[in-house]
Structure formats: C-alpha cells, structure tokens
N, C-alpha and C positions, 0 to 999 in steps of 0.2 A: 504494499500500500504506499502511496505517496503522502507527503505532508505539505501544508501550506500555512503561511502566517497571514492573519487578517490585517489589512491596512485601512479598510473601511467597512462598516457594518450598516446595511440598510434593512428595511423591513423584510423584503423578500429574497435578498441575495447579499452576499459579501464580496468585496474585492480582495483578492489575496495574491501573495508572491510566494515563490518557492521558499521553504524553510529547511534548515538543517538543525534539528533540535537534539542536543546531547541528552542521552538517557541517564537518569539519575541512578546511582548505585543501589538505592533502596527501592527503586521502582522497576520491576522486571515484567510487569504485566502488559506493556505496550511496546513490543519490538519495533512497530512501524514508526514510532516517534523519533528515531534517530536516522531515518532515511531522508535523503535529499530528493526533492521533486525533480525528475529528469525528463519530464515530458512536456514542460512548459518553458516559455521564454523567460528567463530570469530577469530581464530588463522591463518587462510589462506586466502589470497586474492582470489577473484574469477573474472573470465573474463566475462565482460559484453559487448556483441557486440553493435556496433553503426550502424546507418543507412548508406546507401551508400555514403552519403555526408560527413560522419564523424562528423556531428554536432548533438546537442541535443537542443530541445526547452525549452525556459523559460516559465513561466506561461502565458505570453502574446503572446506566439506563435513565438517569435524571436529565430532564430536558431543560436546557438553559439558553438564554439569548446570547449570541455571540458578540464579542466586543473587539476593538482594536487591540492587536497584540496576541490574540488567541491563536493557538496552533490547532489546526484541524487535520485529521487523517481522512484521506479521500478513499473511496471505494472504486478502484480502477476497473472492477468487473461490472459495475452498474450499467444497465442497458442505456442506450442513447449517446449523443455526442457530448453532452455536458457532464462535468464531474459531479459526483454526489458525496455528501459528507457522511462518513461512516461513524466517526465519534470525535469529540472534543478531547484533546490531551489535557490532563490535570494541570491547572494553572500553578506556576511557581509562586507568583505574587498577583495580587489583585487590588487595584485602586477603586475603592467602593465609596459610593455616596448613598446615604439613606434617602429614600424617596418620600416626598411630602404626602401626607394623607393618613387615613385611618389604618392602613396596613403596615406590616413591618417588612415589606419588600425592600430589596437592596438593588441599586443600579451600579453595575461594574463599568467604570469609565475606561479602564485600560488594564491589560493583563501582561504578565511576563516581562515587566520592566525591571531594570536593575537599580535605577536612580530616579527619584522624583525631585524635580527642580521647582522650588517654590520661589517665584520671581516677585521681588518687591522693589519699588523705586525709592531713592533717597530725596528726590525732588519731585513733587511736594513731599512732606514728611511721611515716612512709612507708617503703615497701620499695624501696630503690634498685635491687635486683636485678630486681624485677617491672617497674619503669619502664623498665629497660634492655631487657628481653625484649620488652615491648610496643612499645617504640620501634623495635626491629629489624624487627618485622612492619610497623609503620607506614611506615618509610622504604622498605622493599621494595615497598610498594603503589604507589608513584609519587605519592601524595597528601602534603599538608603535615602533619606531626605537630605537635600541640600538647599539652603536659602541663598539665592542669587540676588545680590543687590546691584541694581543698575543706577545709572546717572551719578555715579560717585564723583565724576569730574565736575559736576555742577554745584556742589556744596562745599563750603569752606572747611568743614570738620567731619570729613567722611569717616574717619577712624572712630570718633566717639559715637556717631550715629550707628555704625556698624556694631559696636560693643553693646549698645542699647538693644538692637535686634537680637544679637547673640544671647542676651540675658533671658529671652523667652524661647530659645531654640537649643536647649541642652542636647548634646549628642550629635548635632547637625553642623557640618561645615557652613560658614557664612562668608563666601568669597565676594569681593567687590569687583564689578566688571564694567567695562566701558566698551563703546563700539570699536575703538581701535585695538582693544585687547582681543575681542572676538576675531577680528580680521587677521590677526597673526597666527591663529591656529590653536589646536587644543593642547599642545604641550607647554604653552607659554603662560597660561593662567590657571588660577584655581578653579575657575568655571570650566575650562576646557578639560582639565584632568579628571573631572567628575563625569564627563560624558565623552570620553575618548572612544575611538573606534573599538567595536567589540562589546561596548556596553550600551544597553537600550535605556533611553531615558524618556521621561514624560514631563511636560511643562505645565505649570499652573501659576496663576497669580495676575499681577497688574503690570502693564508696560512691558509686555514680553518682548525681548529683542528679536531681531531677525534670526531665525534658527540657523546655526552653523550646520555644515553639511554632515556632521557626525551625529546629529540629533534629530528627533521628530517631535512635533508639538503634541501635548495632551489635547484630546478633543474638549472643547469648551474653554481652552485658555484664552485669556483676553488681555 
C-alpha cells in the first residue's frame, strides 16, 4: 500500500503529496506506513476523494475527519482510476482546538508537526494573554512550542520586551526575528533553527511573517 500526506482537507476530498513516514519502534501494526508513494508525481498534490461522510477510518475502525499533516494509507487495489483511503496512520502529534457549543467535540487543526511556532509582534505591544492561550494549545499537541517575536527592529528595548514574553512561556524558546534574519536562511537565526529542513512546523498568532521555504503555515494563522 502507498502513503500520502495531506496538505489540504476539504469536505469531500483531500489534496495530498507522497509521504515517507518512518515506522515507530513501538508500532508494528502498520507496515504500510513506512512506504513511499512511487506512483504519483512528487512535485504535484493529487486529489484523493473521501467517502460520503467525509471521514477516514483509523486502524481501529474509528472514523475521523482528516486534517493537514495527516498520513493516509491508500488502497492500490481499489477499483476505479482514483485512489481510495484504506486507513489513517496514527497521529504522532495533534494540534487540537475545542469547538464552541454544547458538545465536547474537538477540531484537529494540524497533525504530525514537530514544532508549533506561536508568532507575536513587539510593535504594537505583545499580548501576553494571547501568547499563553496559544501556548496551551501548542503544549497539548505533543509538539515543541516556540514563541517567535517579530518586529524586534522597530522597538527601542526588544530585549526587555522579549524577557516579559518569556516569563509567560516557560519551557519554550523565544527568539526575536526580523525580515532580514529570515532572508539569510535557517541556520543563522533562532527562528530558523527551530524549523530547519526535516522538521515540520505549524504557525499561529499575529503578524505572521512570510513563510520561509522550510516551513508551512498552520491553517487559520493570521
């Protein structure tokens, strides 16, 4: 069976690219998860239709809505020209937001990310409450949170402002970034080192800078 990684999830289908998912030593139930898709063009996402309910089954048969970052195992023997989802590979991490309303349903915003980048500006003054709320979601995901402070070149005392933000972000790096720092590449800044090639990152917060080529935005980032 072939595997793909979801890059966009819609109601009736997902867009996906070939995935090469390492198998965890403690998880031997899904041998298809470590195979690379060799029947599709790696440069172009492909449309994978979903069942009528818009859900995909996990290995235990529980049907879940797919999200960005999910890894799907496709059934190559399914009839017809379009691929069919066999099952969802168990998520390593999941960025979850509780849905509003009377139910306890959860909305998964992104899956299988290594780093969650919480972006906050220094000009105007940062919102410590917003940083704390987003960090709560990030820590719950199982990924490593990083608070990225932008516009540090526009304030007179960026260091003290960063220290104030760091006081509400224990355990999370708090790098300060500028547009010029991003343009020089991942190895030169604290921001870049957190989302270097090979690490999947997700963005959230305010004043999100232009995404560098080694990272992808979190759906809903603004």
